[in-house]
C-alpha positions in Angstrom: 73.4 114.5 100.2 75.1 111.1 100.1 74.6 109.3 96.7 72.5 106.1 96.8 72.6 103.0 94.8 69.4 101.5 93.4 67.8 98.6 95.3 68.4 95.1 94.1 64.7 94.0 92.8 64.1 90.9 95.1 60.9 89.6 96.5 59.9 87.0 99.1 59.7 83.6 97.5 62.4 84.4 94.6 64.8 81.3 94.1 68.1 81.8 92.5 71.7 80.2 92.1 74.0 82.3 94.2 77.7 82.2 95.7 78.7 83.2 99.1 80.9 86.5 98.6 81.7 87.3 102.3 80.7 85.9 105.6 80.8 86.9 109.3 78.7 84.4 110.8 75.5 82.3 110.3 73.5 85.3 111.0 75.5 87.7 108.9 76.9 87.1 105.3 76.6 88.2 101.7 75.5 86.5 98.6 75.9 87.4 94.9 73.6 86.3 92.3 75.1 83.8 89.7 73.4 85.8 86.8 75.1 89.0 88.0 78.6 87.9 87.4 79.0 89.1 83.9 77.9 92.6 85.2 80.4 92.4 87.9 83.1 91.5 85.8 82.4 93.9 83.3 82.1 96.8 85.9 85.3 95.8 87.4 87.0 95.8 84.1 85.6 99.4 83.5 86.7 100.7 86.9 90.1 99.4 86.5 91.1 100.6 83.0 94.1 103.0 82.6 92.0 105.6 81.1 89.5 105.9 84.0 92.0 105.5 86.9 94.0 108.5 85.2 90.9 110.6 85.3 89.7 109.8 88.7 89.9 112.7 91.5 90.1 112.3 95.2 86.9 113.7 96.8 87.2 117.0 98.8 85.3 115.7 101.8 84.1 112.4 102.9 81.0 111.8 104.8 79.4 108.5 106.3 77.5 106.8 103.7 79.1 108.3 100.8 79.6 106.1 97.6 83.0 106.3 96.4 85.6 103.8 94.7 88.3 102.4 97.0 91.4 100.4 96.5 91.4 96.9 97.9 95.0 96.2 99.3 95.2 92.6 98.3 94.9 93.0 94.6 95.4 96.9 94.2 92.0 97.1 92.3 89.3 99.8 92.7 85.8 98.7 93.8 82.5 100.5 94.6 82.4 101.2 98.3 80.5 102.8 101.0 82.3 105.0 103.7 81.2 103.6 107.1 83.3 105.4 109.5 86.6 107.8 110.0 89.1 105.8 112.1 91.9 108.3 112.4 95.4 108.8 110.8 93.6 109.9 107.3 92.0 106.2 107.2 88.3 105.2 106.6 86.5 102.2 107.1 84.6 101.3 103.8 82.6 98.3 102.9 83.0 97.1 99.4 79.2 97.0 98.4 79.3 94.4 95.5 80.9 91.9 97.9 80.2 92.7 101.5 83.6 92.8 103.2 85.1 95.7 104.9 88.5 97.3 105.2 90.5 100.2 106.5 91.7 102.3 103.5 93.8 105.3 103.3 92.2 108.6 102.1 94.7 109.0 99.1 93.4 105.6 97.8 89.8 106.7 98.0 88.3 108.5 94.9 85.0 110.0 93.6 82.9 107.5 91.6 81.8 108.4 88.1 78.1 108.9 87.8 77.6 106.1 85.3 78.7 103.4 87.8 75.9 104.3 90.3 73.3 103.1 88.0 74.1 99.4 88.9 72.3 98.1 92.2 74.5 96.9 94.9 75.4 93.4 94.0 76.0 91.8 97.5 72.9 91.0 99.2 72.9 90.9 103.2 71.7 87.6 104.4 71.0 85.7 107.6 70.1 81.9 107.7 66.5 81.3 108.7 67.1 77.8 110.2 70.9 77.8 111.7 70.2 74.6 113.3 71.6 72.7 110.5 75.0 74.0 111.2 77.1 73.3 114.5 78.7 76.9 114.4 79.9 79.4 112.1 82.9 77.7 111.0 81.1 74.7 110.0 78.6 76.9 107.9 81.8 78.8 106.4 83.3 75.3 105.4 79.9 74.1 104.2 79.1 77.0 101.6 82.4 78.7 100.8 83.1 78.3 97.0 80.0 76.3 96.5 77.0 77.0 94.2 74.0 77.4 96.2 70.3 77.3 95.5 68.8 80.1 97.7 65.2 80.8 98.5 64.6 84.4 99.9 61.9 84.1 102.6 61.4 87.6 104.3 63.3 91.0 104.4 64.2 92.9 107.4 65.6 96.3 106.6 68.2 95.5 104.2 68.8 91.9 105.4 67.1 88.8 104.0 66.2 85.6 105.9 66.8 82.8 103.5 67.0 79.0 102.9 69.8 77.3 101.1 70.8 74.2 99.4 74.3 73.3 98.3 74.2 72.2 94.7 76.3 69.1 93.7 78.8 69.4 90.9 81.9 71.6 90.3 82.2 75.1 91.4 81.5 77.5 88.5 79.1 79.4 86.7 78.0 76.3 84.7 76.9 74.2 87.7 73.4 73.9 88.4 70.4 76.0 87.1 71.0 79.8 86.9 67.8 81.1 88.4 64.2 79.9 88.9 61.6 82.5 88.8 57.7 82.2 89.1 55.8 81.7 86.0 59.0 82.1 83.9 59.4 79.7 80.7 62.8 77.3 80.4 63.2 78.9 77.2 63.1 82.5 78.1 65.3 85.0 79.7 66.9 82.7 81.9 68.2 80.6 78.9 69.3 83.7 77.2 71.5 84.6 80.4 72.8 81.0 80.7 74.1 81.4 77.1 75.6 84.7 78.0 77.3 82.8 80.9 78.8 80.3 78.7 79.9 82.9 76.2 81.8 84.6 78.8 83.5 81.4 80.2 84.6 80.7 76.7 85.9 84.3 76.4 87.7 83.7 79.6 89.2 80.4 78.5 90.4 82.0 75.5 92.0 84.8 77.3 93.9 82.3 79.6 95.2 80.5 76.5 96.3 83.7 75.0 98.1 84.8 78.1 99.7 81.5 78.4 100.8 81.4 74.4 102.1 85.2 75.2 104.3 84.0 78.3 106.2 81.5 76.0 109.6 82.8 75.1 110.3 82.8 71.4 113.8 81.9 70.0 114.9 83.0 66.6 118.4 82.3 65.4 119.6 82.1 68.9 118.1 85.3 70.2 115.6 85.3 72.9 112.8 87.8 72.9 110.8 88.8 76.0 107.2 88.3 75.7 104.9 91.3 75.8 103.0 91.6 79.1 99.2 90.6 78.9 96.8 93.3 78.2 95.1 95.3 81.0 91.7 94.0 79.9 92.8 90.4 80.1 94.4 90.8 83.6 91.4 92.7 85.0 89.1 90.1 83.6 90.9 87.2 85.2 91.7 89.2 88.3 87.9 90.0 88.8 86.9 86.4 87.9 88.9 84.8 90.7 88.6 88.0 93.0 85.6 86.7 95.2 86.7 83.1 95.7 90.3 84.1 96.4 89.3 86.5 99.2 87.1 83.9 100.5 89.9 81.5 100.9 92.4 84.1 102.4 89.6 84.9 105.1 89.1 81.1 105.6 92.6 80.5 106.1 93.2 83.2 108.4 90.2 82.2 110.7 91.7 78.7 111.3 95.4 80.0 112.1 96.8 82.0 114.8 97.5 85.7 114.6 100.8 86.4 112.9 102.5 89.6 111.9 101.4 91.1 108.6 97.7 89.4 108.8 95.0 92.2 107.5 93.3 91.5 110.7 96.2 92.5 112.7 95.5 96.1 112.5 94.0 97.5 115.7 91.7 100.0 114.1 89.0 102.0 116.3 86.0 103.6 115.1 84.0 106.4 116.9 81.6 105.3 119.7 83.6 101.9 119.9 83.6 100.6 123.6 87.0 98.7 124.4 88.9 97.6 127.4 92.3 98.8 127.6 95.5 98.8 129.9 96.5 102.4 131.2 100.1 102.7 130.2 101.2 106.1 131.1 99.9 109.6 132.2 101.4 112.7 130.6 101.8 116.2 132.3 99.1 117.6 130.0 96.5 115.5 131.2 96.6 113.0 128.1 97.4 109.5 128.7 98.2 106.3 126.6 96.3 102.9 126.5 96.7 99.7 124.8 93.7 97.8 123.9 93.2 94.3 125.6 92.3 92.8 122.4 95.8 93.8 120.8 97.7 91.6 123.4 98.2 88.8 120.8 99.3 91.6 118.4 102.0 92.6 120.8 103.2 89.0 121.3 103.3 88.4 117.6 105.1 92.0 117.1 107.7 91.2 119.7 108.4 87.7 118.0 108.7 89.2 114.7 111.1 91.9 115.9 113.3 89.1 117.5 113.4 87.1 114.2 114.1 89.9 112.0 116.6 91.5 114.1 119.6 90.3 111.9 118.2 92.5 108.9 118.0 95.7 111.2 121.4 97.3 111.0 122.8 99.3 114.0 122.5 103.1 113.5 125.5 105.2 113.6 126.0 107.8 116.2 125.9 110.8 113.7 122.7 109.4 112.1 120.7 109.4 115.5 118.3 112.4 115.1 115.4 113.6 117.1 112.1 111.8 115.5 114.1 108.9 114.2 112.0 105.6 114.2 114.2 102.8 115.4 114.5 99.7 117.5 115.8 99.9 120.9 116.8 97.3 123.6 115.4 97.9 127.0 117.5 96.7 130.0 114.3 96.2 132.1 113.0 93.1 129.8 116.1 92.8 127.6 113.7 93.0 124.4 113.8 95.1 121.5 111.1 97.5 120.9 110.0 100.0 118.4 110.7 103.6 119.5 111.1 107.2 118.4 114.0 109.4 119.5 113.0 112.3 121.7 116.1 113.8 123.1 119.9 113.2 122.9 122.5 113.4 125.7 126.0 112.7 125.5 126.2 109.0 126.1 122.4 108.1 126.3 119.1 109.0 124.3 115.6 109.4 125.6 113.2 107.3 123.5 109.5 106.7 123.4 108.2 103.3 123.3 105.4 103.5 120.6 103.7 100.2 121.7 104.1 100.9 125.4 103.4 104.5 125.9 106.4 105.4 128.0 109.8 107.1 127.7 112.9 105.2 128.7 116.6 106.4 128.6 118.9 103.9 126.8 122.7 103.8 126.0 123.3 105.5 122.5 125.0 102.3 121.1 122.0 100.1 121.3 119.8 101.5 118.5 118.9 99.6 115.4 117.0 100.6 112.2 113.4 99.5 111.5 112.5 97.1 108.7 110.0 98.6 106.3 107.3 96.1 107.6 107.5 97.5 111.0 107.4 101.1 109.9 104.1 100.3 108.2 102.3 98.8 111.3 100.4 101.0 113.5 101.3 101.9 117.1 99.8 99.7 119.7 99.9 102.7 122.3 96.9 104.8 121.9 96.9 108.5 122.9 93.9 109.6 124.4 92.3 112.7 126.4 89.2 112.8 128.4 86.2 114.3 126.5 84.8 117.6 127.9 86.9 117.5 131.1 86.0 121.1 131.9 89.4 122.7 132.7 92.5 123.9 131.0 96.1 122.9 131.4 96.8 126.0 133.3 94.1 125.2 136.0 95.1 123.5 139.2 92.7 120.7 138.6 95.0 119.3 135.9 97.3 118.3 138.7 94.4 116.6 140.5 93.3 114.8 137.3 96.8 113.4 137.0 96.8 112.4 140.4 93.6 110.7 140.0 94.8 108.7 137.0 98.3 107.8 138.2 97.3 105.1 140.6 95.6 103.3 137.5 98.6 103.0 135.6 98.9 99.0 134.7 95.2 98.5 135.4 92.6 97.7 132.9 89.8 100.2 132.2 86.7 100.6 130.1 87.0 103.3 127.4 84.3 104.8 125.2 86.0 106.5 122.0 83.9 109.7 121.3 85.7 111.2 118.5 89.2 111.7 116.9 90.9 114.9 117.0 93.0 115.6 113.9 94.4 118.9 115.2 95.7 117.0 118.3 96.2 113.6 116.8 94.6 111.8 119.8 91.1 110.1 120.8 88.8 111.9 122.9 87.3 109.2 125.4 85.3 108.5 128.3 86.6 106.1 131.0 84.1 103.9 132.9 85.1 102.4 136.1 82.7 100.0 138.0 79.8 100.8 135.3 80.5 104.6 136.4 81.7 107.4 134.4 85.0 108.8 135.6 84.9 112.6 135.3 84.7 115.8 137.1 83.5 114.8 140.4 86.4 112.6 141.1 88.8 115.3 140.7 86.5 117.8 142.8 86.3 115.0 145.4 89.9 114.7 145.5 90.8 118.3 145.7 88.3 118.6 148.7 89.6 115.8 150.5 93.0 117.7 150.4 91.5 121.0 151.6 92.2 121.8 155.2 88.9 123.0 156.6 89.2 124.6 160.4 86.9 123.4 162.9 83.7 125.2 163.7 85.1 127.2 166.6 88.5 128.2 164.7 87.4 131.5 163.7 86.5 132.4 167.3 89.9 131.1 168.8 92.0 133.7 166.9 91.4 132.4 163.1 91.7 135.2 160.6 89.1 133.8 158.2 85.6 135.4 158.4 82.3 134.7 156.8 81.4 131.6 155.0 84.1 129.7 152.7 83.7 130.3 149.0 83.1 127.3 146.8 85.7 127.2 144.2 85.1 123.9 142.7 83.8 123.9 138.9 80.1 123.7 137.9 78.7 120.2 138.0 77.8 118.5 134.6 76.2 115.3 133.8 77.0 113.3 130.7 74.8 111.5 128.4 74.9 107.5 128.2 76.9 106.9 125.1 74.6 105.5 121.9 75.9 104.1 118.8 74.8 105.8 115.4 72.5 103.8 113.3 72.0 101.1 115.9 68.2 99.9 116.8 67.2 100.8 120.5 64.0 100.1 122.2 62.6 102.6 124.3 59.6 104.9 124.9 58.8 108.7 124.7 59.5 110.6 127.9 58.0 114.0 126.8 56.3 114.9 123.6 56.0 118.6 122.3 56.1 118.5 118.7 58.1 116.4 116.1 61.0 118.9 116.4 61.0 118.8 120.3 60.6 115.7 122.1 62.5 113.4 124.4 63.0 109.6 124.5 64.4 107.5 127.1 65.9 103.8 126.3 64.9 100.4 127.9 68.7 100.1 128.5 68.7 103.0 130.9 65.9 101.6 133.2 68.3 100.5 135.7 70.0 103.9 135.9 66.7 105.3 136.3 65.7 103.2 139.2 69.2 104.2 140.9 68.5 107.7 140.2 65.3 107.5 142.1 66.6 105.4 145.1 69.4 108.3 145.5 66.9 111.0 145.4 65.0 109.2 148.2 68.0 109.1 150.0 69.3 112.7 150.0 71.0 114.0 153.1 68.9 116.4 155.3 71.4 119.3 154.8 72.2 120.3 150.9 74.7 122.6 149.8 73.2 125.4 148.2 74.2 126.0 144.4 76.8 128.7 144.3 75.5 131.9 142.4 78.4 131.8 139.8 77.3 128.4 138.8 73.9 129.7 137.9 74.7 129.3 134.1 73.7 127.4 131.0 75.1 123.7 131.4 75.4 123.7 135.1 73.4 120.6 136.7 71.9 120.8 140.0 69.1 119.7 142.4 65.5 121.4 141.8 62.6 120.7 144.0 60.0 120.3 141.2 56.6 121.9 141.5 55.3 119.4 138.8 56.8 116.1 140.5 56.6 117.2 144.1 60.0 115.9 144.7 63.8 116.8 144.1 64.9 116.1 140.6 68.3 116.3 138.8 68.0 119.4 136.5 70.2 121.2 134.0 70.2 124.9 133.5 69.4 125.8 129.9 68.6 129.6 130.1 69.3 132.3 132.4 67.6 135.7 132.5 65.3 137.4 134.8 63.8 133.8 134.5 65.9 130.7 134.8 64.8 127.6 132.5 65.7 124.1 133.8 65.7 120.8 132.0 64.6 117.8 134.3 67.1 115.4 132.6 65.6 112.2 134.0 61.9 113.3 132.7 62.5 115.6 129.6 60.4 118.3 131.0 61.3 122.0 131.6 60.6 124.3 134.3 61.1 127.8 135.1 61.6 129.8 138.3 62.3 133.4 139.0 66.3 134.2 139.2 65.8 135.5 142.8 64.5 132.2 143.9 67.7 130.3 142.5 68.9 130.1 146.1 66.8 127.0 146.5 68.7 125.2 144.0 71.3 122.6 145.6 74.3 121.1 144.7 74.2 117.5 143.3 75.5 114.9 145.7 78.8 113.4 144.2 77.4 110.0 143.8 74.5 111.5 141.5 77.0 113.2 139.2 78.3 109.4 137.9 74.9 108.7 136.5 74.2 109.7 133.1 71.1 111.5 132.0 68.5 109.2 130.9 66.6 111.1 128.4 67.5 112.4 125.0 66.2 115.5 123.2 65.3 114.7 119.8 64.1 116.0 116.4 62.2 113.7 114.1 64.5 113.4 111.1 63.4 114.0 107.3 60.1 115.8 107.6 58.8 119.2 108.1 55.4 120.7 108.6 53.2 120.6 105.6 52.2 124.1 105.8 54.1 127.2 104.4 54.9 128.7 107.9 57.3 126.0 109.0 55.1 125.7 112.2 53.6 122.3 113.4 49.6 123.0 113.7 47.6 121.6 116.8 46.4 118.6 114.7 49.9 117.5 113.7 51.1 117.8 117.3 48.0 115.8 118.8 48.5 113.3 115.9 52.1 112.9 116.6 51.6 112.7 120.4 49.3 109.8 119.7 51.6 108.0 117.7 54.4 107.8 120.4 52.3 108.0 123.8 52.7 104.8 125.6 54.2 103.0 122.8 57.2 100.6 122.6 59.5 102.4 120.1 62.3 101.4 117.9 64.8 104.3 117.9 67.7 105.0 115.4 70.0 107.8 116.3 71.4 109.4 113.3 72.8 112.6 113.8 73.8 114.7 117.0 73.2 118.5 116.2 73.7 121.7 118.2 75.4 119.7 121.0 71.8 119.4 122.4 69.6 117.5 120.1 69.6 113.9 118.2 67.9 113.6 114.7 66.2 110.3 114.9 64.3 107.9 113.1 61.2 106.4 115.1 59.4 103.2 114.3 56.1 102.2 115.9 54.9 98.5 115.0 57.5 98.6 112.0 56.3 101.6 110.4 58.2 105.0 110.3 56.3 107.7 112.4 57.6 110.1 109.7 55.7 108.2 107.1 52.5 108.3 109.2 52.9 112.1 109.5 53.5 112.4 105.8 50.5 109.7 105.0 48.2 111.8 107.2 48.7 115.1 105.4 50.4 116.7 108.3 54.2 116.6 107.1 56.2 116.6 103.8 59.8 115.1 103.0 62.6 117.3 103.4 64.2 115.2 100.9 62.3 112.8 98.3 65.0 110.1 99.0 64.2 110.1 102.5 60.8 108.5 101.2 62.3 105.9 99.3 64.6 105.1 102.1 61.9 105.0 104.6 60.2 102.3 102.5 63.2 100.0 102.9 63.5 100.0 106.6 61.6 97.4 108.7 61.5 97.0 112.2 62.9 93.9 114.1 60.4 91.3 115.2 59.7 89.3 118.3 60.1 92.0 121.0 60.1 90.6 124.7 57.2 91.2 126.6 59.2 92.5 129.5 59.8 95.8 127.8 56.4 96.5 128.1 56.0 95.4 131.7 58.9 97.8 132.4 57.1 100.6 130.6 54.0 100.3 132.7 56.0 100.0 135.9 58.0 103.2 135.0 54.7 105.0 134.0 53.4 104.2 137.5 56.6 105.5 139.2 56.3 108.5 137.3 52.7 109.2 138.2 
């Protein structure tokens, strides 16, 4: 189980002097209490002591939400961090929990955190400005609050984020400007004064530290000999570095936001996270069905990269013929545009070399005499051409469908497509993705349709006029499948319960998918009179088809989930199950191609973090009825947490701001799987101000389903 940091003890109405440690926008920034700075400095000094760093170990595995120590690239210091996501190439996105900013860090620079450093709460407080009208935009807000002491009033907390009011305090930037804190009912001579004295003492120690360093840096001459001064102590350097770390990072961020992109900026790195949705240009298609794309948002990066290569070309020496080996990272000049590009040598001929252009995703042939070395900074910069493969394509490289798949993709080369990055495959060093064109998923049906268009089907009378074909033509197309509409982990979705059995087996649908539901309904109402029967060899778990539902009294999209003497099917747009004898499977029909482009609109779910209160791990009828009443015809706030068994999502559900899991526990129907889940449930609040149209849409949908 991931370790957790204790919560910062703040209540509504609390006022304190703060500094902004990191900002994304008016609605998302982080504060540090001025009174916490001594603790932050002390912890930073401890984390970066030579003794501790030598004893640190790399974690064997890293999971989302793990608390770790991660190195901040700008100063090489270690900070407490939380793992947010895996981004590929043995790198992880982490958030520095005491400051609020994030960075992509190599795994080798991430370490297990000693237990004694888990007792401190998170020192950065996620905030949002209650009244943003006082600032024109995010930039004016940043200019107004950066490096300024603020008097902050905490108004209301939503989840982990606070709505606040701020007042910029007059006076110089520093710990001594303005009052330290203001608390209800606290005497001016009480704990606050003690903390103020502590701050002044720290400042005096820091000033003494600076003077000592200045003194040590002076060279001393005795009898004409010059002695090199000793370097300042680690303790002094760490204290000074931690003292200036927050404000220095703020200045770096501020200056970057006002300048154009240039090579070497931290924001220059085109990092990708699982479940990101990106627009990209298709660069090339490989013979194995994989393909290269370049993200549209990296266009400025490519321009800056090409400019940097041109400027630094004089530093890059020509590579001697005998040094040109397969796998060499180099710069090559391409005759087509007469520019120099980063490349990797693939194959050598007598006078020419085949090289792969890592930012363009293509292989070209160039003369053996036009190859230069790469500068070290170019070697560190990630490739802009991203290798991808379709997720769950459904056939292997040996199948004929691979040729058809490549033929489907090739006309799209040079065009912009929308991609959803599903997961990164370490084994193949590529991203598994979904492609969306015209709001529809590109998948198996395009390949099947393309192949069917190529098949030569004889006219009806051909077999009677000497044709050798007898009997019905065999259907050799692969089984049809439907994809889930992608969702983001830990994001809040508005939805409703589509089908409710128990807390361990229920289905939800999202408000975002109501238009898809409506389109499915239109397509079902407009089915052709002659439907193609489902081939018998397609009657297997995972196959999707059309079923004339007894409960719905109409055709429905269904997925086969179990096959025996009885076939069990899931109505994917309703979340209900229906059974039929195997002998009646002749009534199942193939889906029209148009309908295979529309995703499933229900998600099978398990309520996370609770189990039945009894000893038999079975939900009693009273608990089931109570759970159904909690969800039935309610507007739900849904958080997708974990995908399990390739079929179900573990989710958190909130109704009117209260966890349904907590309701079950409070009513005596359930117990928490882990005591930490109980604590976590108390910190999460639902968003307010839901739009009324969600309820209206819910009523309309219920009427359609009746």
